C-alpha positions in Angstrom: -19.5 26.4 2.6 -21.3 27.1 5.7 -19.0 25.8 8.7 -19.4 22.2 8.1 -23.2 21.6 8.4 -24.5 20.0 5.0 -25.6 21.9 2.3 -27.6 19.4 0.8 -30.5 17.4 2.4 -29.8 13.2 2.1 -32.8 13.0 -0.2 -31.3 15.4 -2.7 -27.7 14.1 -2.5 -27.3 12.2 -5.8 -24.0 10.6 -4.9 -24.5 8.5 -1.8 -27.1 7.3 0.7 -27.1 8.2 4.3 -24.6 6.6 6.3 -26.6 6.8 9.6 -28.6 4.2 8.2 -25.7 1.4 8.2 -26.2 0.4 11.8 -24.1 2.9 13.8 -24.5 2.3 17.7 -26.1 5.0 19.6 -24.2 5.1 22.7 -21.0 6.5 21.2 -18.7 3.9 22.1 -16.3 2.8 19.3 -17.6 -0.1 17.4 -15.3 -3.0 17.3 -14.5 -4.3 14.0 -16.6 -1.3 12.1 -15.1 -0.7 8.5 -14.5 2.7 7.1 -14.8 1.2 3.7 -18.3 0.8 3.0 -19.7 -0.1 -0.5 -22.3 1.9 -2.0 -20.9 4.7 0.3 -17.1 5.3 0.8 -16.3 2.8 -1.9 -17.9 1.3 -5.2 -16.8 -2.3 -4.4 -14.7 -4.4 -2.3 -13.0 -7.4 -4.2 -10.2 -10.2 -3.2 -6.8 -9.6 -4.7 -4.9 -12.7 -4.8 -1.7 -10.7 -5.0 -1.2 -7.0 -4.3 2.0 -4.9 -4.6 2.8 -1.3 -4.9 5.4 0.2 -6.9 6.8 3.1 -5.0 8.3 5.5 -7.9 8.0 4.7 -11.7 11.2 2.4 -12.7 10.2 -0.7 -11.5 6.3 -0.2 -12.6 7.6 0.5 -16.3 10.0 -2.4 -16.6 7.0 -4.7 -15.4 4.7 -3.4 -17.7 6.8 -3.8 -20.5 7.2 -7.6 -19.5 3.5 -7.7 -18.9 2.2 -6.2 -22.2 4.7 -8.5 -24.0 3.4 -11.5 -22.4 -0.4 -10.7 -23.0 -2.7 -13.2 -24.8 -5.9 -11.1 -25.6 -6.2 -7.6 -24.8 -4.4 -4.5 -23.4 -6.4 -1.8 -22.2 -4.5 1.6 -21.3 -6.9 4.1 -19.4 -5.0 7.5 -18.9 -4.7 11.2 -18.4 -1.5 11.6 -20.4 0.4 9.2 -22.6 3.4 9.1 -24.7 4.5 6.1 -26.8 8.1 7.8 -27.1 8.8 7.0 -23.8 11.6 4.3 -22.9 10.2 1.6 -20.1 13.3 -0.2 -19.0 16.3 2.0 -19.5 18.6 0.2 -16.6 18.2 -3.4 -18.8 20.5 -1.7 -21.7 20.0 -2.7 -25.2 18.7 -0.1 -27.9 16.6 2.8 -26.9 14.3 2.5 -29.9 13.3 -0.9 -29.1 12.7 0.0 -25.4 10.2 2.9 -26.4 6.4 2.1 -25.2 5.2 2.5 -28.9 7.8 -0.1 -30.4 6.7 -2.5 -27.5 3.1 -2.1 -28.2 3.7 -2.5 -32.1 6.1 -5.7 -31.3 3.4 -7.3 -29.0 0.5 -7.0 -31.3 2.9 -8.2 -34.3 4.1 -11.4 -32.3 0.6 -12.2 -31.2 -2.5 -12.5 -34.1 -5.0 -12.6 -31.0 -3.9 -9.5 -29.1 -5.8 -6.2 -29.2 -4.4 -3.1 -27.6 -6.5 0.0 -26.7 -5.4 3.5 -25.6 -7.8 5.9 -24.6 -6.2 9.4 -23.5 -8.1 12.5 -22.0 -8.9 14.8 -25.0 -6.9 17.9 -23.6 -4.1 16.0 -22.2 -3.6 15.3 -26.2 -2.9 19.0 -26.5 -0.2 18.7 -23.9 1.1 15.9 -25.5 1.5 17.9 -28.8 3.1 20.7 -27.0 5.5 18.0 -26.4 5.9 17.5 -30.1 4.0 14.3 -30.2 2.1 13.6 -33.4 -1.6 13.8 -33.2 -3.3 10.2 -31.9 -5.2 10.2 -35.2 -1.7 10.0 -37.0 -0.6 7.5 -34.7 -3.8 5.6 -35.1 -3.2 5.5 -38.7 0.5 4.4 -38.8 0.1 1.6 -36.2 -1.4 -2.0 -36.6 -4.9 -2.7 -36.9 -5.1 -4.2 -33.6 -3.4 -1.4 -31.8 -5.9 1.5 -31.4 -5.4 5.0 -30.1 -8.2 7.1 -29.3 -9.1 10.3 -27.2 -12.0 10.4 -24.7 -14.1 13.9 -25.1 -16.9 12.6 -22.8 -16.6 14.8 -19.8 -18.0 18.3 -18.4 -16.4 21.5 -19.5 -13.1 22.0 -17.5 -13.1 18.5 -16.5 -10.6 15.8 -16.9 -10.2 12.1 -17.2 -7.6 11.4 -14.6 -7.8 7.8 -14.0 -4.5 5.7 -14.6 -5.1 2.3 -15.2 -3.9 -0.6 -17.0 -5.3 -4.0 -17.6 -3.9 -7.2 -19.2 -6.5 -9.7 -20.1 -8.7 -8.9 -17.5 -6.5 -11.0 -15.2 -3.9 -8.3 -14.1 -4.6 -4.8 -13.5 -2.3 -1.6 -12.7 -3.8 1.2 -11.2 -2.8 4.4 -8.8 -1.0 7.5 -9.9 1.7 7.0 -12.6 0.8 8.3 -16.1 2.3 6.3 -19.0 4.1 9.4 -20.0 7.2 11.8 -20.0 8.8 13.1 -16.7 7.5 10.0 -14.8 10.6 7.8 -14.7 12.7 7.8 -11.8 14.2 5.3 -9.3 13.8 5.7 -5.5 17.1 7.1 -4.8 15.9 10.2 -6.7 19.7 10.9 -7.6 20.5 14.8 -8.6 21.8 13.8 -11.9 20.2 10.1 -13.6 21.3 10.3 -17.3 18.0 8.1 -17.8 15.7 10.6 -16.7 15.5 12.4 -19.9 12.4 13.5 -21.9 12.1 11.9 -25.4 14.2 13.8 -28.1 13.1 14.6 -31.6 14.6 11.6 -34.3 17.6 10.2 -32.6 18.4 13.2 -30.7 18.2 13.1 -26.5 15.5 15.1 -24.9 16.4 17.5 -22.2 17.2 16.3 -18.5 14.0 15.8 -16.0 13.9 16.4 -12.5 13.4 13.7 -9.7 9.9 12.5 -9.7 8.1 10.7 -6.6 5.1 8.5 -7.7 3.1 5.1 -6.6 1.0 2.9 -8.7 -0.3 -0.6 -7.5 -0.5 -4.1 -9.3 -3.1 -6.7 -8.5 -4.6 -10.3 -9.7 -7.8 -12.0 -8.7 -11.5 -10.6 -8.4 -10.1 -7.1 -7.5 -8.3 -6.9 -11.0 -11.3 -8.1 -13.0 -13.2 -5.2 -11.1 -10.7 -2.9 -12.0 -11.1 -4.2 -15.6 -14.9 -3.8 -15.8 -14.0 -0.1 -14.7 -11.8 0.2 -17.5 -14.0 -1.5 -19.8 -17.0 1.0 -19.1 -14.4 3.8 -19.7 -13.6 2.5 -22.9 -17.1 2.3 -23.8 -18.1 5.7 -22.7 -15.2 7.2 -24.7 -15.7 5.2 -27.8 -19.0 3.5 -28.1 -17.4 0.0 -28.4 -18.4 -2.3 -26.2 -16.0 -4.6 -24.6 -17.1 -8.2 -23.5 -15.0 -9.4 -20.4 -12.4 -11.9 -20.7 -13.3 -15.0 -18.8 -10.5 -17.7 -19.3 -8.5 -17.9 -16.0 -5.0 -17.9 -16.3 -1.7 -17.3 -14.1 -0.5 -13.7 -14.6 1.3 -12.4 -11.9 4.8 -11.2 -13.1 7.4 -14.0 -11.4 9.8 -11.0 -10.2 7.2 -8.8 -8.5 7.5 -9.5 -4.6 3.6 -9.5 -3.3 2.9 -7.2 -0.6 0.3 -8.9 0.5 -1.7 -12.0 -1.0 -5.6 -12.9 -0.3 -6.4 -9.2 0.7 -9.8 -7.2 0.2 -9.1 -4.3 -1.9 -12.0 -1.4 -2.2 -12.2 0.6 -5.3 -13.4 4.4 -5.0 -14.4 6.6 -7.7 -15.2 10.3 -8.7 -17.6 10.4 -11.5 -19.0 13.8 -12.7 -22.4 14.5 -13.3 -22.4 14.7 -17.2 -24.4 13.1 -20.4 -27.1 11.5 -17.8 -24.4 9.9 -15.5 -25.2 10.8 -12.1 -22.4 12.3 -9.6 -20.2 9.7 -8.0 -18.3 11.0 -5.1 -17.0 7.9 -3.0 -13.5 9.5 -3.2 -14.3 12.4 -1.3 -16.5 10.3 1.3 -13.7 8.2 2.2 -11.3 11.2 2.3 -13.9 12.8 5.0 -14.3 9.4 6.8 -10.7 8.7 7.1 -9.9 12.3 8.8 -13.2 11.7 11.2 -11.7 8.2 12.0 -7.8 8.8 12.6 -6.9 8.2 16.2 -3.1 8.9 16.0 -1.9 9.7 12.7 -2.8 10.9 9.3 -0.1 10.5 6.5 -0.8 12.0 3.1 1.5 12.3 -0.1 -0.6 14.4 -2.7 0.4 16.7 -5.6 -1.8 19.2 -4.3 -3.4 20.4 -0.8 -6.2 22.6 -2.1 -9.6 21.3 -0.9 -11.0 23.9 1.4 -13.5 21.3 2.6 -10.7 18.4 3.6 -8.6 21.2 5.1 -11.6 22.3 7.4 -12.1 18.8 8.4 -8.5 18.7 9.1 -8.9 21.6 11.3 -11.6 20.4 13.4 -9.7 17.1 14.5 -6.6 19.3 15.1 -8.3 21.5 17.5 -9.4 18.4 19.6 -7.0 18.0 22.5 -6.4 14.1 21.8 -6.7 14.2 18.3 -4.3 12.7 15.2 -1.1 14.0 13.9 -1.5 15.3 10.1 1.8 15.2 8.1 1.2 16.1 4.3 3.8 15.9 1.6 3.5 18.2 -1.5 6.0 19.2 -4.1 7.6 22.5 -3.8 5.4 24.1 -6.4 2.5 23.0 -8.9 3.7 21.6 -12.3 3.2 24.4 -14.6 2.2 28.1 -14.3 -1.6 27.9 -14.5 -1.3 24.7 -12.0 0.7 26.9 -9.7 -1.6 29.9 -10.0 -4.7 27.9 -9.1 -3.6 24.9 -6.9 -0.2 26.9 -5.2 -2.6 29.6 -4.4 -5.0 27.4 -2.9 -2.8 25.6 -0.8 -1.5 29.0 0.8 -5.1 29.9 1.5 -6.0 26.3 2.9 -2.7 26.5 5.0 -4.0 29.6 6.7 -7.2 27.4 7.9 -5.2 24.5 9.1 -2.1 26.4 10.7 -4.7 28.5 12.7 -6.7 25.5 13.9 -3.1 23.6 14.9 -3.3 24.7 18.5 -1.7 21.6 19.6 1.4 21.8 17.1 0.3 18.4 15.1 0.4 19.4 11.3 3.2 19.6 9.2 3.4 20.3 5.4 6.7 19.0 4.2 8.3 18.5 0.8 11.2 15.9 -0.1 14.7 17.4 -1.0 17.7 15.1 -3.1 21.1 14.8 -1.6 22.0 18.1 -2.9 18.8 19.5 -1.7 16.8 19.7 -4.9 13.4 19.5 -5.0 11.6 16.2 -5.6 8.3 16.5 -7.2 5.7 14.7 -5.6 2.9 13.2 -7.6 2.2 10.3 -5.7 -1.4 10.2 -4.1 -0.9 8.1 -1.0 -2.7 8.1 2.5 -2.2 6.0 5.7 -4.2 6.2 8.7 -2.8 5.0 11.9 -2.3 1.3 11.6 -5.8 0.8 9.8 -5.9 2.1 6.5 -3.6 2.1 3.3 -4.9 4.2 0.4 -3.4 4.8 -3.2 -4.7 6.1 -6.8 -5.5 8.7 -9.1 -7.0 11.5 -6.9 -5.5 14.8 -5.4 -6.5 16.7 -2.6 -8.3 19.3 -4.7 -11.8 20.1 -5.4 -11.8 18.8 -8.9 -10.5 15.2 -7.6 -13.7 15.2 -5.5 -16.2 15.8 -8.0 -15.4 16.9 -11.6 -12.7 14.7 -13.1 -12.9 11.1 -13.2 -10.7 9.2 -10.4 -9.9 5.7 -9.1 -8.8 5.0 -6.0 -7.8 1.6 -3.9 -8.1 1.2 -0.3 -6.9 -1.8 1.9 -8.0 -1.9 5.8 -7.0 -3.9 8.8 -10.1 -4.2 10.3 -10.3 -5.1 13.8 -11.4 -8.7 15.0 -11.1 -10.1 11.4 -8.5 -12.7 10.7 -5.2 -11.4 9.7 -6.0 -8.0 10.7 -2.9 -7.8 13.0 -0.6 -8.9 10.4 -2.2 -6.5 7.8 -2.1 -3.5 10.3 1.6 -4.5 10.4 2.3 -4.2 6.7 0.2 -0.7 6.5 2.3 0.7 9.2 5.8 -0.8 7.8 4.8 0.5 4.1 4.4 4.0 5.6 7.6 4.0 7.5 9.3 2.9 4.3 8.1 5.6 2.5 9.4 8.1 5.1 12.7 6.3 5.1 13.0 6.9 1.3 12.4 10.8 2.1 14.5 11.1 5.2 17.3 9.1 3.9 17.2 6.6 6.8 15.9 2.8 7.4 12.2 2.0 8.1 13.3 0.6 11.5 14.9 4.2 12.5 11.5 5.9 11.5 9.6 3.1 13.6 12.0 3.5 16.5 11.6 7.4 16.3 7.9 7.7 16.4 7.9 4.8 18.9 10.1 6.9 21.3 8.4 10.1 20.5 4.9 8.9 20.5 4.1 10.9 17.6 4.5 11.0 13.8 5.3 14.7 13.8 7.9 14.7 16.4 9.5 11.4 15.2 9.7 12.9 11.8 11.5 16.2 13.2 14.0 13.7 15.1 14.9 12.6 11.9 15.1 15.4 9.6 18.6 16.7 8.9 19.8 20.2 7.7 21.7 18.7 4.9 21.2 15.6 2.3 18.4 13.7 1.5 15.3 14.7 3.7 11.9 16.4 4.3 12.0 20.6 4.8 8.9 22.4 5.9 6.9 24.2 3.2 6.2 28.1 3.6 4.0 29.7 1.1 4.6 32.7 -0.5 2.3 35.7 0.4 -0.9 35.8 -1.3 -1.9 38.8 -3.1 -5.3 40.5 -3.2 -5.8 39.3 -7.0 -4.6 35.6 -6.2 -6.8 35.4 -3.1 -9.8 36.8 -4.8 -9.2 34.0 -7.7 -9.1 31.4 -4.9 -12.3 32.3 -3.2 -14.0 32.3 -6.8 -12.9 28.9 -7.3 -13.2 29.7 -10.7 -10.3 27.2 -11.4 -11.1 24.5 -9.2 -14.7 24.6 -8.3 -16.6 22.4 -5.6 -19.1 20.2 -7.4 -20.0 17.8 -4.8 -22.7 18.5 -1.3 -21.0 19.2 1.9 -21.2 15.6 3.8 -18.5 16.6 6.4 -20.8 16.9 9.5 -22.9 13.9 8.8 -19.7 11.6 8.0 -18.1 13.1 10.9 -20.9 12.0 13.3 -20.9 8.4 11.9 -17.1 7.6 11.5 -16.1 9.4 14.7 -17.7 6.3 16.5 -15.5 4.2 14.8 -12.1 5.5 16.3 -10.3 2.8 18.0 -9.5 3.5 21.8 -5.9 4.8 22.0 -4.2 1.6 23.1 -5.5 -0.6 20.6 -3.9 1.8 18.0 -0.1 1.8 16.6 1.5 4.8 16.1 
């Protein structure tokens, strides 16, 4: 890092072209209707979703996924970081537990439909985690299942890298993509009750596994050309991991689940990727470029939910905006601790370090890092990867705010943008803000109207949240890191456990996208 200047000249940056060539104005005024989502730069493609919805927390997602798999006609692809066929998908519906387990559902689907094929592709080191939970090796699972149900692992990644995408595609016409792995610990409802009897790990045999804590997460569902684009990405991953080429399914059919209410219809969805340089593939870091563009363009507020807050480059970009006298409020939600000792040693220590950078720059008191708590003040684990920029951009996916998500792991993020001047922009902007207010209402134990009123009355996202925070019961609590010792600080500075793998483009991105900030009077809080 060198204070934000590009470390790589444009012609040697393998990931993206020069955004300055995309028609920016020279007079410094905001461009009317200038998008943040630019194919080939901040995203791979933009495609229309005929219907689009978001599942906040996994209970609704898993139940819908079960029904979608059982209705599949030709093909189901699971592309995951982790996978566990022993988990229950819809425990709230009742019935026998063994019939509700993921593996049993997949077997029932292929046995009842002679045309159906199901493939499960899992990151190879994720399989080692599964073995630690008592799951049989994938090779044994594969031998015990019907021929048209295939389990396999993906070993095609750099040393230390992970396949981190969380995608499920049904018949190339229905796609789920976001941050929820189809595995243990993820199931929860949005009330995040302190003691939910259905929140358990799978047990051995007929036994019941140990209880698990509250877990906050999110993923999306879509149909139309956007779903077909996600399906193309999933097929590419399958071919890369297995060597088997899958042809697209061209048959058109209605595949939207009837019991799911769309958040949006006929909306453009952008797909942003991280793909590491490996095995002849060039670096793709659209995920990072969209992060930098969003930070540069934010006018009033940047709301982030992420498992980690550990990227120094992202922190320095946020710090630069916080120094501005009229910059945005920035609110980040994290879990209290990272999942596992090694993650906490790397990501937790890095979080403490980047917090020093951000808080030193927060001279106008516009930054907060919170963690959500339950009614009894137990910590809720934040695994969601969600971002809302003003009333302009809604983003969710698999990427975290750490270095590996920017250039070492494979990632898939989705984004929806309200571009000023385009048809339906006002309605879309209201939906984006309403979704953010709904998330905050879940965390603060109030209603979305309460959130909207508090932000409007105070004129600030930070002050609105501070007005609604409570000293007891369900709420958000400020996070304070433990003191970082010299050994841990040296570990973070060395970036051994979370290395930067991308050229630093902040200065060039900031110059370009700062011109795309809307005037303050055109932006809702």
